mmJSON file of the N, C-alpha and C atoms, coordinates in Angstrom:
{"data_MODEL":{"atom_site":{
"group_PDB":["ATOM","ATOM","ATOM","ATOM","ATOM","ATOM","ATOM","ATOM","ATOM","ATOM","ATOM","ATOM","ATOM","ATOM","ATOM","ATOM","ATOM","ATOM","ATOM","ATOM","ATOM","ATOM","ATOM","ATOM","ATOM","ATOM","ATOM","ATOM","ATOM","ATOM","ATOM","ATOM","ATOM","ATOM","ATOM","ATOM","ATOM","ATOM","ATOM","ATOM","ATOM","ATOM","ATOM","ATOM","ATOM","ATOM","ATOM","ATOM","ATOM","ATOM","ATOM","ATOM","ATOM","ATOM","ATOM","ATOM","ATOM","ATOM","ATOM","ATOM","ATOM","ATOM","ATOM","ATOM","ATOM","ATOM","ATOM","ATOM","ATOM","ATOM","ATOM","ATOM","ATOM","ATOM","ATOM","ATOM","ATOM","ATOM","ATOM","ATOM","ATOM","ATOM","ATOM","ATOM","ATOM","ATOM","ATOM","ATOM","ATOM","ATOM","ATOM","ATOM","ATOM","ATOM","ATOM","ATOM","ATOM","ATOM","ATOM","ATOM","ATOM","ATOM","ATOM","ATOM","ATOM","ATOM","ATOM","ATOM","ATOM","ATOM","ATOM","ATOM","ATOM","ATOM","ATOM","ATOM","ATOM","ATOM","ATOM","ATOM","ATOM","ATOM","ATOM","ATOM","ATOM","ATOM","ATOM","ATOM","ATOM","ATOM","ATOM","ATOM","ATOM","ATOM","ATOM","ATOM","ATOM","ATOM","ATOM","ATOM","ATOM","ATOM","ATOM","ATOM","ATOM","ATOM","ATOM","ATOM","ATOM","ATOM","ATOM","ATOM","ATOM","ATOM","ATOM","ATOM","ATOM","ATOM","ATOM","ATOM","ATOM","ATOM","ATOM","ATOM","ATOM","ATOM","ATOM","ATOM","ATOM","ATOM","ATOM","ATOM","ATOM","ATOM","ATOM","ATOM","ATOM","ATOM","ATOM","ATOM","ATOM","ATOM","ATOM","ATOM","ATOM","ATOM","ATOM","ATOM","ATOM","ATOM","ATOM","ATOM","ATOM","ATOM","ATOM","ATOM","ATOM","ATOM","ATOM","ATOM","ATOM","ATOM","ATOM","ATOM","ATOM","ATOM","ATOM","ATOM","ATOM","ATOM"],
"id":[1,2,3,4,5,6,7,8,9,10,11,12,13,14,15,16,17,18,19,20,21,22,23,24,25,26,27,28,29,30,31,32,33,34,35,36,37,38,39,40,41,42,43,44,45,46,47,48,49,50,51,52,53,54,55,56,57,58,59,60,61,62,63,64,65,66,67,68,69,70,71,72,73,74,75,76,77,78,79,80,81,82,83,84,85,86,87,88,89,90,91,92,93,94,95,96,97,98,99,100,101,102,103,104,105,106,107,108,109,110,111,112,113,114,115,116,117,118,119,120,121,122,123,124,125,126,127,128,129,130,131,132,133,134,135,136,137,138,139,140,141,142,143,144,145,146,147,148,149,150,151,152,153,154,155,156,157,158,159,160,161,162,163,164,165,166,167,168,169,170,171,172,173,174,175,176,177,178,179,180,181,182,183,184,185,186,187,188,189,190,191,192,193,194,195,196,197,198,199,200,201,202,203,204,205,206,207,208,209,210],
"type_symbol":["N","C","C","N","C","C","N","C","C","N","C","C","N","C","C","N","C","C","N","C","C","N","C","C","N","C","C","N","C","C","N","C","C","N","C","C","N","C","C","N","C","C","N","C","C","N","C","C","N","C","C","N","C","C","N","C","C","N","C","C","N","C","C","N","C","C","N","C","C","N","C","C","N","C","C","N","C","C","N","C","C","N","C","C","N","C","C","N","C","C","N","C","C","N","C","C","N","C","C","N","C","C","N","C","C","N","C","C","N","C","C","N","C","C","N","C","C","N","C","C","N","C","C","N","C","C","N","C","C","N","C","C","N","C","C","N","C","C","N","C","C","N","C","C","N","C","C","N","C","C","N","C","C","N","C","C","N","C","C","N","C","C","N","C","C","N","C","C","N","C","C","N","C","C","N","C","C","N","C","C","N","C","C","N","C","C","N","C","C","N","C","C","N","C","C","N","C","C","N","C","C","N","C","C","N","C","C","N","C","C"],
"label_atom_id":["N","CA","C","N","CA","C","N","CA","C","N","CA","C","N","CA","C","N","CA","C","N","CA","C","N","CA","C","N","CA","C","N","CA","C","N","CA","C","N","CA","C","N","CA","C","N","CA","C","N","CA","C","N","CA","C","N","CA","C","N","CA","C","N","CA","C","N","CA","C","N","CA","C","N","CA","C","N","CA","C","N","CA","C","N","CA","C","N","CA","C","N","CA","C","N","CA","C","N","CA","C","N","CA","C","N","CA","C","N","CA","C","N","CA","C","N","CA","C","N","CA","C","N","CA","C","N","CA","C","N","CA","C","N","CA","C","N","CA","C","N","CA","C","N","CA","C","N","CA","C","N","CA","C","N","CA","C","N","CA","C","N","CA","C","N","CA","C","N","CA","C","N","CA","C","N","CA","C","N","CA","C","N","CA","C","N","CA","C","N","CA","C","N","CA","C","N","CA","C","N","CA","C","N","CA","C","N","CA","C","N","CA","C","N","CA","C","N","CA","C","N","CA","C","N","CA","C","N","CA","C","N","CA","C","N","CA","C","N","CA","C","N","CA","C"],
"label_alt_id":[null,null,null,null,null,null,null,null,null,null,null,null,null,null,null,null,null,null,null,null,null,null,null,null,null,null,null,null,null,null,null,null,null,null,null,null,null,null,null,null,null,null,null,null,null,null,null,null,null,null,null,null,null,null,null,null,null,null,null,null,null,null,null,null,null,null,null,null,null,null,null,null,null,null,null,null,null,null,null,null,null,null,null,null,null,null,null,null,null,null,null,null,null,null,null,null,null,null,null,null,null,null,null,null,null,null,null,null,null,null,null,null,null,null,null,null,null,null,null,null,null,null,null,null,null,null,null,null,null,null,null,null,null,null,null,null,null,null,null,null,null,null,null,null,null,null,null,null,null,null,null,null,null,null,null,null,null,null,null,null,null,null,null,null,null,null,null,null,null,null,null,null,null,null,null,null,null,null,null,null,null,null,null,null,null,null,null,null,null,null,null,null,null,null,null,null,null,null,null,null,null,null,null,null,null,null,null,null,null,null],
"label_comp_id":["MET","MET","MET","GLY","GLY","GLY","CYS","CYS","CYS","THR","THR","THR","VAL","VAL","VAL","GLU","GLU","GLU","ILE","ILE","ILE","MET","MET","MET","VAL","VAL","VAL","VAL","VAL","VAL","ASN","ASN","ASN","ASN","ASN","ASN","LEU","LEU","LEU","LEU","LEU","LEU","LEU","LEU","LEU","ALA","ALA","ALA","ASN","ASN","ASN","ASN","ASN","ASN","THR","THR","THR","CYS","CYS","CYS","VAL","VAL","VAL","PHE","PHE","PHE","SER","SER","SER","PRO","PRO","PRO","SER","SER","SER","ILE","ILE","ILE","SER","SER","SER","GLY","GLY","GLY","LEU","LEU","LEU","GLN","GLN","GLN","CYS","CYS","CYS","LEU","LEU","LEU","LEU","LEU","LEU","ASN","ASN","ASN","ILE","ILE","ILE","CYS","CYS","CYS","GLY","GLY","GLY","VAL","VAL","VAL","TYR","TYR","TYR","ALA","ALA","ALA","ALA","ALA","ALA","GLU","GLU","GLU","HIS","HIS","HIS","GLU","GLU","GLU","ILE","ILE","ILE","LEU","LEU","LEU","VAL","VAL","VAL","ALA","ALA","ALA","THR","THR","THR","LYS","LYS","LYS","GLN","GLN","GLN","LEU","LEU","LEU","VAL","VAL","VAL","PHE","PHE","PHE","PHE","PHE","PHE","PHE","PHE","PHE","ALA","ALA","ALA","GLN","GLN","GLN","LYS","LYS","LYS","SER","SER","SER","ILE","ILE","ILE","ASN","ASN","ASN","LYS","LYS","LYS","LEU","LEU","LEU","PRO","PRO","PRO","HIS","HIS","HIS","GLN","GLN","GLN","ILE","ILE","ILE","PHE","PHE","PHE","PHE","PHE","PHE"],
"label_asym_id":["A","A","A","A","A","A","A","A","A","A","A","A","A","A","A","A","A","A","A","A","A","A","A","A","A","A","A","A","A","A","A","A","A","A","A","A","A","A","A","A","A","A","A","A","A","A","A","A","A","A","A","A","A","A","A","A","A","A","A","A","A","A","A","A","A","A","A","A","A","A","A","A","A","A","A","A","A","A","A","A","A","A","A","A","A","A","A","A","A","A","A","A","A","A","A","A","A","A","A","A","A","A","A","A","A","A","A","A","A","A","A","A","A","A","A","A","A","A","A","A","A","A","A","A","A","A","A","A","A","A","A","A","A","A","A","A","A","A","A","A","A","A","A","A","A","A","A","A","A","A","A","A","A","A","A","A","A","A","A","A","A","A","A","A","A","A","A","A","A","A","A","A","A","A","A","A","A","A","A","A","A","A","A","A","A","A","A","A","A","A","A","A","A","A","A","A","A","A","A","A","A","A","A","A","A","A","A","A","A","A"],
"label_entity_id":["1","1","1","1","1","1","1","1","1","1","1","1","1","1","1","1","1","1","1","1","1","1","1","1","1","1","1","1","1","1","1","1","1","1","1","1","1","1","1","1","1","1","1","1","1","1","1","1","1","1","1","1","1","1","1","1","1","1","1","1","1","1","1","1","1","1","1","1","1","1","1","1","1","1","1","1","1","1","1","1","1","1","1","1","1","1","1","1","1","1","1","1","1","1","1","1","1","1","1","1","1","1","1","1","1","1","1","1","1","1","1","1","1","1","1","1","1","1","1","1","1","1","1","1","1","1","1","1","1","1","1","1","1","1","1","1","1","1","1","1","1","1","1","1","1","1","1","1","1","1","1","1","1","1","1","1","1","1","1","1","1","1","1","1","1","1","1","1","1","1","1","1","1","1","1","1","1","1","1","1","1","1","1","1","1","1","1","1","1","1","1","1","1","1","1","1","1","1","1","1","1","1","1","1","1","1","1","1","1","1"],
"label_seq_id":[1,1,1,2,2,2,3,3,3,4,4,4,5,5,5,6,6,6,7,7,7,8,8,8,9,9,9,10,10,10,11,11,11,12,12,12,13,13,13,14,14,14,15,15,15,16,16,16,17,17,17,18,18,18,19,19,19,20,20,20,21,21,21,22,22,22,23,23,23,24,24,24,25,25,25,26,26,26,27,27,27,28,28,28,29,29,29,30,30,30,31,31,31,32,32,32,33,33,33,34,34,34,35,35,35,36,36,36,37,37,37,38,38,38,39,39,39,40,40,40,41,41,41,42,42,42,43,43,43,44,44,44,45,45,45,46,46,46,47,47,47,48,48,48,49,49,49,50,50,50,51,51,51,52,52,52,53,53,53,54,54,54,55,55,55,56,56,56,57,57,57,58,58,58,59,59,59,60,60,60,61,61,61,62,62,62,63,63,63,64,64,64,65,65,65,66,66,66,67,67,67,68,68,68,69,69,69,70,70,70],
"pdbx_PDB_ins_code":[null,null,null,null,null,null,null,null,null,null,null,null,null,null,null,null,null,null,null,null,null,null,null,null,null,null,null,null,null,null,null,null,null,null,null,null,null,null,null,null,null,null,null,null,null,null,null,null,null,null,null,null,null,null,null,null,null,null,null,null,null,null,null,null,null,null,null,null,null,null,null,null,null,null,null,null,null,null,null,null,null,null,null,null,null,null,null,null,null,null,null,null,null,null,null,null,null,null,null,null,null,null,null,null,null,null,null,null,null,null,null,null,null,null,null,null,null,null,null,null,null,null,null,null,null,null,null,null,null,null,null,null,null,null,null,null,null,null,null,null,null,null,null,null,null,null,null,null,null,null,null,null,null,null,null,null,null,null,null,null,null,null,null,null,null,null,null,null,null,null,null,null,null,null,null,null,null,null,null,null,null,null,null,null,null,null,null,null,null,null,null,null,null,null,null,null,null,null,null,null,null,null,null,null,null,null,null,null,null,null],
"Cartn_x":[4.533,4.156,5.193,4.748,5.654,5.64,6.641,6.765,6.894,6.061,6.116,6.741,7.721,8.389,8.123,7.615,7.396,8.485,9.049,10.103,9.615,9.798,9.45,10.742,10.999,12.176,11.768,12.451,12.186,13.349,13.052,14.121,13.966,12.943,12.796,11.997,12.273,11.521,11.096,9.881,9.356,8.946,9.289,8.87,8.675,7.427,7.073,7.53,8.421,8.867,10.271,10.695,12.015,11.885,12.765,12.791,14.195,14.283,15.563,15.46,16.358,16.337,17.548,17.36,18.386,18.606,19.834,20.144,21.428,21.523,22.764,23.891,23.608,24.652,24.558,25.66,25.682,24.786,24.84,24.006,22.522,22.189,20.804,20.331,21.208,20.871,20.652,21.509,21.341,20.011,19.636,18.355,17.185,17.232,16.17,16.085,17.242,17.243,16.682,16.982,16.405,14.89,14.388,12.941,12.302,12.936,12.414,12.388,13.438,13.499,12.407,12.161,11.101,9.736,9.495,8.224,8.018,9.068,8.97,8.651,9.301,9.057,7.639,7.156,5.813,4.728,4.983,3.98,4.282,5.216,5.601,5.946,6.737,7.203,8.6,8.791,10.109,10.952,12.177,13.083,14.173,14.366,15.424,16.779,17.727,19.046,19.948,19.513,20.365,20.328,21.487,21.603,22.644,22.445,23.425,23.46,24.63,24.774,25.763,25.368,26.242,26.492,27.711,28.052,28.524,27.978,28.395,28.941,30.081,30.672,31.406,31.577,32.3,33.774,34.313,35.709,35.75,36.856,36.949,36.899,36.334,36.201,37.296,38.198,39.274,38.807,38.114,37.621,36.186,35.323,33.948,33.858,33.18,33.123,32.244,31.33,30.38,30.21,29.812,29.336,27.826,27.17,25.704,25.171,24.264,23.687,22.178,21.577,20.117,19.751],
"Cartn_y":[-19.711,-18.715,-17.593,-16.369,-15.227,-14.37,-13.556,-12.641,-11.226,-10.339,-8.949,-8.119,-7.335,-6.462,-5.02,-4.24,-2.826,-2.037,-1.079,-0.249,1.185,1.806,3.2,3.976,4.971,5.805,7.043,7.294,8.484,9.434,10.595,11.554,12.823,12.855,14.012,13.663,14.392,14.278,15.68,15.808,17.097,17.015,18.039,18.131,19.599,19.982,21.377,22.217,23.175,24.01,23.628,22.419,21.939,20.876,20.959,19.986,19.424,18.121,17.462,16.64,16.889,16.137,15.208,14.064,13.03,12.653,12.346,11.856,11.034,9.99,9.204,9.881,11.02,11.705,13.211,13.902,15.354,15.997,15.493,16.068,15.827,14.689,14.421,15.361,15.645,16.582,17.978,18.401,19.708,19.774,18.699,18.642,18.803,18.101,18.218,19.636,20.261,21.635,22.602,22.364,23.197,23.058,21.851,21.61,22.34,22.261,22.97,24.475,25.001,26.428,26.884,26.105,26.437,26.387,25.356,25.23,26.417,26.781,27.9,29.195,29.42,30.638,30.669,29.55,29.482,29.69,29.271,29.372,30.48,31.363,32.517,32.12,31.082,30.601,31.15,31.764,32.271,31.134,31.039,29.981,30.598,30.05,30.542,30.288,31.137,31.001,30.031,29.557,28.612,27.264,26.708,25.442,24.585,23.32,22.383,21.191,20.871,19.776,18.767,17.512,16.434,15.497,15.055,14.048,12.808,11.675,10.413,9.537,8.936,8.063,6.935,5.819,4.691,5.016,5.786,6.197,7.715,8.238,9.692,10.351,11.537,12.297,13.36,13.275,14.26,15.555,15.447,16.631,16.378,17.326,17.222,17.821,17.159,17.647,18.884,19.128,20.231,20.949,22.193,22.913,22.927,22.905,22.851,24.228,24.74,26.06,25.953,26.766,26.852,28.274],
"Cartn_z":[-2.2,-1.237,-1.295,-1.65,-1.761,-0.515,-0.407,0.722,0.172,0.649,0.225,1.33,0.961,1.923,1.527,2.455,2.208,2.918,2.207,2.766,2.844,3.989,4.162,4.426,3.598,3.776,4.564,5.661,6.472,6.261,5.651,5.417,6.24,7.114,7.976,9.22,10.277,11.519,11.933,12.419,12.853,14.313,15.085,16.474,16.791,17.085,17.334,16.141,16.354,15.239,14.774,15.055,14.645,13.562,12.578,11.504,11.375,11.217,11.024,9.743,8.786,7.536,7.47,6.84,6.742,5.283,4.939,3.607,3.669,2.863,2.84,2.058,1.405,0.643,0.851,0.606,0.741,-0.317,-1.537,-2.601,-2.319,-1.727,-1.344,-0.256,0.705,1.775,1.205,0.269,-0.363,-1.098,-1.77,-2.482,-1.515,-0.379,0.616,1.18,1.437,1.94,0.903,-0.369,-1.431,-1.478,-1.336,-1.327,-0.144,1.02,2.201,1.96,1.319,1.036,0.088,-0.953,-1.913,-1.234,-0.436,0.274,1.211,1.946,2.885,2.147,1.015,0.238,-0.314,-0.834,-1.415,-0.368,0.873,1.928,2.93,2.555,3.365,4.796,4.923,6.224,6.462,7.622,7.968,8.516,8.038,8.455,9.32,10.51,11.394,10.755,11.06,10.449,11.202,12.371,13.09,12.385,12.164,11.458,12.141,12.043,12.564,11.621,11.121,10.172,10.736,10.762,11.205,10.032,9.893,8.899,9.64,9.252,9.835,8.722,8.94,7.934,8.636,7.931,8.507,8.657,7.718,7.777,7.855,8.325,8.45,7.074,7.037,5.797,5.793,4.832,4.749,4.11,2.98,2.292,1.862,2.16,1.7,0.304,-0.629,-2.002,-2.182,-1.258,-1.412,-0.087,-0.182,0.987,0.898,2.048,2.069,2.43,1.61,1.846,1.907,2.773,2.862,3.122],
"occupancy":[1.0,1.0,1.0,1.0,1.0,1.0,1.0,1.0,1.0,1.0,1.0,1.0,1.0,1.0,1.0,1.0,1.0,1.0,1.0,1.0,1.0,1.0,1.0,1.0,1.0,1.0,1.0,1.0,1.0,1.0,1.0,1.0,1.0,1.0,1.0,1.0,1.0,1.0,1.0,1.0,1.0,1.0,1.0,1.0,1.0,1.0,1.0,1.0,1.0,1.0,1.0,1.0,1.0,1.0,1.0,1.0,1.0,1.0,1.0,1.0,1.0,1.0,1.0,1.0,1.0,1.0,1.0,1.0,1.0,1.0,1.0,1.0,1.0,1.0,1.0,1.0,1.0,1.0,1.0,1.0,1.0,1.0,1.0,1.0,1.0,1.0,1.0,1.0,1.0,1.0,1.0,1.0,1.0,1.0,1.0,1.0,1.0,1.0,1.0,1.0,1.0,1.0,1.0,1.0,1.0,1.0,1.0,1.0,1.0,1.0,1.0,1.0,1.0,1.0,1.0,1.0,1.0,1.0,1.0,1.0,1.0,1.0,1.0,1.0,1.0,1.0,1.0,1.0,1.0,1.0,1.0,1.0,1.0,1.0,1.0,1.0,1.0,1.0,1.0,1.0,1.0,1.0,1.0,1.0,1.0,1.0,1.0,1.0,1.0,1.0,1.0,1.0,1.0,1.0,1.0,1.0,1.0,1.0,1.0,1.0,1.0,1.0,1.0,1.0,1.0,1.0,1.0,1.0,1.0,1.0,1.0,1.0,1.0,1.0,1.0,1.0,1.0,1.0,1.0,1.0,1.0,1.0,1.0,1.0,1.0,1.0,1.0,1.0,1.0,1.0,1.0,1.0,1.0,1.0,1.0,1.0,1.0,1.0,1.0,1.0,1.0,1.0,1.0,1.0,1.0,1.0,1.0,1.0,1.0,1.0],
"B_iso_or_equiv":[0.0,0.0,0.0,0.0,0.0,0.0,0.0,0.0,0.0,0.0,0.0,0.0,0.0,0.0,0.0,0.0,0.0,0.0,0.0,0.0,0.0,0.0,0.0,0.0,0.0,0.0,0.0,0.0,0.0,0.0,0.0,0.0,0.0,0.0,0.0,0.0,0.0,0.0,0.0,0.0,0.0,0.0,0.0,0.0,0.0,0.0,0.0,0.0,0.0,0.0,0.0,0.0,0.0,0.0,0.0,0.0,0.0,0.0,0.0,0.0,0.0,0.0,0.0,0.0,0.0,0.0,0.0,0.0,0.0,0.0,0.0,0.0,0.0,0.0,0.0,0.0,0.0,0.0,0.0,0.0,0.0,0.0,0.0,0.0,0.0,0.0,0.0,0.0,0.0,0.0,0.0,0.0,0.0,0.0,0.0,0.0,0.0,0.0,0.0,0.0,0.0,0.0,0.0,0.0,0.0,0.0,0.0,0.0,0.0,0.0,0.0,0.0,0.0,0.0,0.0,0.0,0.0,0.0,0.0,0.0,0.0,0.0,0.0,0.0,0.0,0.0,0.0,0.0,0.0,0.0,0.0,0.0,0.0,0.0,0.0,0.0,0.0,0.0,0.0,0.0,0.0,0.0,0.0,0.0,0.0,0.0,0.0,0.0,0.0,0.0,0.0,0.0,0.0,0.0,0.0,0.0,0.0,0.0,0.0,0.0,0.0,0.0,0.0,0.0,0.0,0.0,0.0,0.0,0.0,0.0,0.0,0.0,0.0,0.0,0.0,0.0,0.0,0.0,0.0,0.0,0.0,0.0,0.0,0.0,0.0,0.0,0.0,0.0,0.0,0.0,0.0,0.0,0.0,0.0,0.0,0.0,0.0,0.0,0.0,0.0,0.0,0.0,0.0,0.0,0.0,0.0,0.0,0.0,0.0,0.0],
"pdbx_formal_charge":[null,null,null,null,null,null,null,null,null,null,null,null,null,null,null,null,null,null,null,null,null,null,null,null,null,null,null,null,null,null,null,null,null,null,null,null,null,null,null,null,null,null,null,null,null,null,null,null,null,null,null,null,null,null,null,null,null,null,null,null,null,null,null,null,null,null,null,null,null,null,null,null,null,null,null,null,null,null,null,null,null,null,null,null,null,null,null,null,null,null,null,null,null,null,null,null,null,null,null,null,null,null,null,null,null,null,null,null,null,null,null,null,null,null,null,null,null,null,null,null,null,null,null,null,null,null,null,null,null,null,null,null,null,null,null,null,null,null,null,null,null,null,null,null,null,null,null,null,null,null,null,null,null,null,null,null,null,null,null,null,null,null,null,null,null,null,null,null,null,null,null,null,null,null,null,null,null,null,null,null,null,null,null,null,null,null,null,null,null,null,null,null,null,null,null,null,null,null,null,null,null,null,null,null,null,null,null,null,null,null],
"auth_seq_id":[1,1,1,2,2,2,3,3,3,4,4,4,5,5,5,6,6,6,7,7,7,8,8,8,9,9,9,10,10,10,11,11,11,12,12,12,13,13,13,14,14,14,15,15,15,16,16,16,17,17,17,18,18,18,19,19,19,20,20,20,21,21,21,22,22,22,23,23,23,24,24,24,25,25,25,26,26,26,27,27,27,28,28,28,29,29,29,30,30,30,31,31,31,32,32,32,33,33,33,34,34,34,35,35,35,36,36,36,37,37,37,38,38,38,39,39,39,40,40,40,41,41,41,42,42,42,43,43,43,44,44,44,45,45,45,46,46,46,47,47,47,48,48,48,49,49,49,50,50,50,51,51,51,52,52,52,53,53,53,54,54,54,55,55,55,56,56,56,57,57,57,58,58,58,59,59,59,60,60,60,61,61,61,62,62,62,63,63,63,64,64,64,65,65,65,66,66,66,67,67,67,68,68,68,69,69,69,70,70,70],
"auth_comp_id":["MET","MET","MET","GLY","GLY","GLY","CYS","CYS","CYS","THR","THR","THR","VAL","VAL","VAL","GLU","GLU","GLU","ILE","ILE","ILE","MET","MET","MET","VAL","VAL","VAL","VAL","VAL","VAL","ASN","ASN","ASN","ASN","ASN","ASN","LEU","LEU","LEU","LEU","LEU","LEU","LEU","LEU","LEU","ALA","ALA","ALA","ASN","ASN","ASN","ASN","ASN","ASN","THR","THR","THR","CYS","CYS","CYS","VAL","VAL","VAL","PHE","PHE","PHE","SER","SER","SER","PRO","PRO","PRO","SER","SER","SER","ILE","ILE","ILE","SER","SER","SER","GLY","GLY","GLY","LEU","LEU","LEU","GLN","GLN","GLN","CYS","CYS","CYS","LEU","LEU","LEU","LEU","LEU","LEU","ASN","ASN","ASN","ILE","ILE","ILE","CYS","CYS","CYS","GLY","GLY","GLY","VAL","VAL","VAL","TYR","TYR","TYR","ALA","ALA","ALA","ALA","ALA","ALA","GLU","GLU","GLU","HIS","HIS","HIS","GLU","GLU","GLU","ILE","ILE","ILE","LEU","LEU","LEU","VAL","VAL","VAL","ALA","ALA","ALA","THR","THR","THR","LYS","LYS","LYS","GLN","GLN","GLN","LEU","LEU","LEU","VAL","VAL","VAL","PHE","PHE","PHE","PHE","PHE","PHE","PHE","PHE","PHE","ALA","ALA","ALA","GLN","GLN","GLN","LYS","LYS","LYS","SER","SER","SER","ILE","ILE","ILE","ASN","ASN","ASN","LYS","LYS","LYS","LEU","LEU","LEU","PRO","PRO","PRO","HIS","HIS","HIS","GLN","GLN","GLN","ILE","ILE","ILE","PHE","PHE","PHE","PHE","PHE","PHE"],
"auth_asym_id":["A","A","A","A","A","A","A","A","A","A","A","A","A","A","A","A","A","A","A","A","A","A","A","A","A","A","A","A","A","A","A","A","A","A","A","A","A","A","A","A","A","A","A","A","A","A","A","A","A","A","A","A","A","A","A","A","A","A","A","A","A","A","A","A","A","A","A","A","A","A","A","A","A","A","A","A","A","A","A","A","A","A","A","A","A","A","A","A","A","A","A","A","A","A","A","A","A","A","A","A","A","A","A","A","A","A","A","A","A","A","A","A","A","A","A","A","A","A","A","A","A","A","A","A","A","A","A","A","A","A","A","A","A","A","A","A","A","A","A","A","A","A","A","A","A","A","A","A","A","A","A","A","A","A","A","A","A","A","A","A","A","A","A","A","A","A","A","A","A","A","A","A","A","A","A","A","A","A","A","A","A","A","A","A","A","A","A","A","A","A","A","A","A","A","A","A","A","A","A","A","A","A","A","A","A","A","A","A","A","A"],
"auth_atom_id":["N","CA","C","N","CA","C","N","CA","C","N","CA","C","N","CA","C","N","CA","C","N","CA","C","N","CA","C","N","CA","C","N","CA","C","N","CA","C","N","CA","C","N","CA","C","N","CA","C","N","CA","C","N","CA","C","N","CA","C","N","CA","C","N","CA","C","N","CA","C","N","CA","C","N","CA","C","N","CA","C","N","CA","C","N","CA","C","N","CA","C","N","CA","C","N","CA","C","N","CA","C","N","CA","C","N","CA","C","N","CA","C","N","CA","C","N","CA","C","N","CA","C","N","CA","C","N","CA","C","N","CA","C","N","CA","C","N","CA","C","N","CA","C","N","CA","C","N","CA","C","N","CA","C","N","CA","C","N","CA","C","N","CA","C","N","CA","C","N","CA","C","N","CA","C","N","CA","C","N","CA","C","N","CA","C","N","CA","C","N","CA","C","N","CA","C","N","CA","C","N","CA","C","N","CA","C","N","CA","C","N","CA","C","N","CA","C","N","CA","C","N","CA","C","N","CA","C","N","CA","C","N","CA","C","N","CA","C","N","CA","C","N","CA","C"],
"pdbx_PDB_model_num":[1,1,1,1,1,1,1,1,1,1,1,1,1,1,1,1,1,1,1,1,1,1,1,1,1,1,1,1,1,1,1,1,1,1,1,1,1,1,1,1,1,1,1,1,1,1,1,1,1,1,1,1,1,1,1,1,1,1,1,1,1,1,1,1,1,1,1,1,1,1,1,1,1,1,1,1,1,1,1,1,1,1,1,1,1,1,1,1,1,1,1,1,1,1,1,1,1,1,1,1,1,1,1,1,1,1,1,1,1,1,1,1,1,1,1,1,1,1,1,1,1,1,1,1,1,1,1,1,1,1,1,1,1,1,1,1,1,1,1,1,1,1,1,1,1,1,1,1,1,1,1,1,1,1,1,1,1,1,1,1,1,1,1,1,1,1,1,1,1,1,1,1,1,1,1,1,1,1,1,1,1,1,1,1,1,1,1,1,1,1,1,1,1,1,1,1,1,1,1,1,1,1,1,1,1,1,1,1,1,1]
}}}
């Protein structure tokens, strides 16, 4: 008798006109923001310039290897 496990990865949440994207890495987050930017440009969607980025880690982060741009 086998057991099948299905995993669903949630990398974004949407509520009204707000979008929140999640990634376990900085480079993954940059990739998601790039995808959002391309989608917005292709569909002529205006993106507000207000941004808020949170980093969560088990240990403190002394230096971040990348800056995130959107």
